N, C-alpha and C positions, 0 to 999 in steps of 0.2 A: 312526159309527166310535168314538164315546165315548172310552174310555180309551186306545185304540190310536192311535199316531202313524200318519201317512200311510204312512211306510216300513214300519211293522209290518203295516199293512193290505195293502200290496202283497206282503209276504212271505207272509202268510196265503193270499192269492190264488194266489201262485206254488206254494205247497205243495199247495193244493187242486187246482190245475190238473195238477200232476205226478201226484198220486194218481189223479185222474180219467182222465188219458191212459193211465197204466200199466194200470189196470183195464180200460179200453176196449180197448187193444191185446191184452192177455192174453185177453180174452173172444173176440176174433176168432180168435186162435190156438187156443184151446181148442175153439171151435165147429168149426173146420176139421179138427182132429184127431178130434173125435167123429164127424164126418161122413165120415171116411175118408182125409183127407190129412195125412200126417205131416211135411210140409215145414216148417211153422212150429215144430212141437215139436222137430224135429231141430236147429233153429237157436236153441234156447233162448228162444223167444218165449212159451211157456206159462209165464210167470214174473212175479212181482211185483217183480223187481229192476229198478229204473228204468234202470240202465245197459244193460239188454238192449233197451230201447225208445227211449230218448232220442235224438233227432236234434239235433246241435249247433246247426244253423241253425233248424230248424222248432220245436224245443222251447225253445230258450234265446234265440238272437239275434233271431229274428223277433218274438216277443212284446215284447221290450225295445224294439225299433225302433218297434213300433206304439204302445206306451205313450208313448214320446217324441213320436210324431207326433200323439198326442191323439185317435186314431180308435179304431174297434172293435179288439179284441184277440182273436186266435185263435192257435192253435199246432197243430202236428202232430208225430207221432212217426215213426220209421222204418216204412215200409209193411210189413204182415205178408205174407210170401210165401205164396200159395195156388196150388197146382197144380189147376186146375179138373178136369183129366182124372182125378184121383184121387178126386174126390168121388163119392159113391154116386149122386146125381142132380144133375149139374152145374148145370142151369138153376135148380132149386129151391134147392139147397144154397148156391149163390153168394149168394142173397138172405138165407138164414138166417145165413150167416157174417157178412154185412154188418150185419144187424140186431142181431147179438149184441153189438156194441160199444155202440150207444145203449141197448140193453136193460140192459146192465151198469151204465151210468151212472144210469139211472132207479132201479135197485135200490139203488145206493150212495147216491143222494140220499134215498131212503126210510129207509135204515138211519141216515144222519146225522140225519135229522129225529127218529127215535125216540130216538137217543142224546141229542139236544138236549133232548127232553122229559124223559128220565131225569135229565139233569144239572140241569134246573130243579127237579125234585122232590127231589133228594138233595144239592144242592151244599152245604147248610149242614152236612151230616154228613161231608163230604169233608175230608181233612187238607190242604187247599190254601187259599191266600189268596183273598179276594174278587176281586182283580185277575186271578189265574190262572183262576178259574172264569169270569169275564167273558170273558177271552181265549179260553178253550176254547169257550164258547158262541158267540162270534163266528166262530171257526174252523168250527164245525159248521154254522152258517147259511151261511157262505161255501161250504162243501163242498156243501151242498144246491144253491145257486144255480149254482155252477160246473158241477156234474154235470148239472143240468138244461139248462144252456146247451150243454154238449158234446153231450148227447143230441139236442136239437132242432136245433142247428146241423148236426149230421151227418145229420139226416133230410132236409135240403134236397136236392131232386133235381137237384143239379149235380155232375158228376164233378169230383174223385174221391170226393166225400162219399158216405157209406153209403147215403143215400136214393136216389142215382142208380141203385142196383142194381135197384130195382123196375122201371126202364125195360126191363131185360132181358126181362121177361115180355111186354112190349108190342111190342118191336121185332123185326123180321125182316130177313134178307138184308142188303142194302146199308145200310139204316138202322141195323142193329145194328153193322155194321163201322164206320160213321161215328161211332157212339157211343163205341166203343173208341178211335178216333183222337182224339176230342175230349178224352179224358182227359189227353193230354199237355199241354193248354193249361189245366190246372186252376188254376194260380196266377193267370194273367191274368184268368180268369173271376171268381175270388173277389175279386181287387182291384177289378174293375169293380163288382161287386155291393156290396162293403163300403165303397168309397171314392168311386169315380167317380160312381155313380148318386146318392148323397146330395149330393155336391158340386155336380152339375149341376142336380139337381131339387129339392134341399132335402128330399127324402123319404128317411127312414132305414128302408129295407125290413126290415132285420134287427131294428131296434128295435121296429117295429110287430109283426113276427112274434113277438118275445119277449114283448111286452105281452099277446099273446093266448095264449101257451103257457107260457113259463118262469115268469113272475111269479105268475100265478094258481095254477099247480100248486105252486110253492114255498110260497105262503101256505097252500094246502090241506094239504100235507104237514106243515108246522110246526104247524098247528092240530091235525092228527091226532096228531102227536107229543106235543103238550101235553095233548090229551084223554086219551090212553092212561094218563097219570099223574095225572089229576085236576086239571090246571092250567087256568087260564082260557084260552080261545082267544085267538089273537093278534088 
C-alpha cells in the first residue's frame, strides 16, 4: 500500500470496481445488440455511464457490508435485459452474450497493465509529483487485479454468474428448466460458497481458485506491460 492510506486504497478499489462493472455490463449489452436483440440498447445499457448500470444495493451497499464483515467482497450491477427470442441463434448467442462480460474485463486488465508499463517508463517526464505517479501506478495495478477477479469470478459455473451459461449447451428438458429455476436462488448460493463453506471447513475455495488464476495472470500481464517498455520484469 506504500504511500496510500488504507482509506485511499479502499477508494482506489471502489473506483476500479465501478469501472470494471460498468465495462462488464456494457459489454453484455453491446454483445446482445450485435447479435440481434435491441432490448438492452433501448434501455441505455450500451453506455459507460455508471448511473445506467449501478444497483444501489448490489454495487454500493453490499460491498460495504462485506468489507465490514471482513470476508470476500463482490458486487453486482443491474441485470442486463436480454430477450433470447430476438437473438439470431438463441442457444449459442446466450453464451456469447454471457462471456462478453468476462472477456471485456480481461481486455481492460491487459490495457491497464500496458498503461502501467508506459507509466513506469515515462513518469519522470510527466508534469506530476512522485506521489501522484505512485498513486496512479497503484490504481493501474488495482485495476488489473479487480478486472481479473471480476472475469474469473463471473466464469464460475453457478447461476446467475456468466459461467453458468455454458451449462445451457449441456442441459436438456427438465434439467434445463431446473437450471433456470435455480437462478432465483443465486444470492444464497453465493453466500454459501463465499462464507459458509470457508467458515465450516476452513477451506477458502474462491481464494484457492484465484491463486491459480487471477494472481498468476496479473503477474504475467504486469511483466508483459513492463517488458513492452524495456523495464525489468516484476
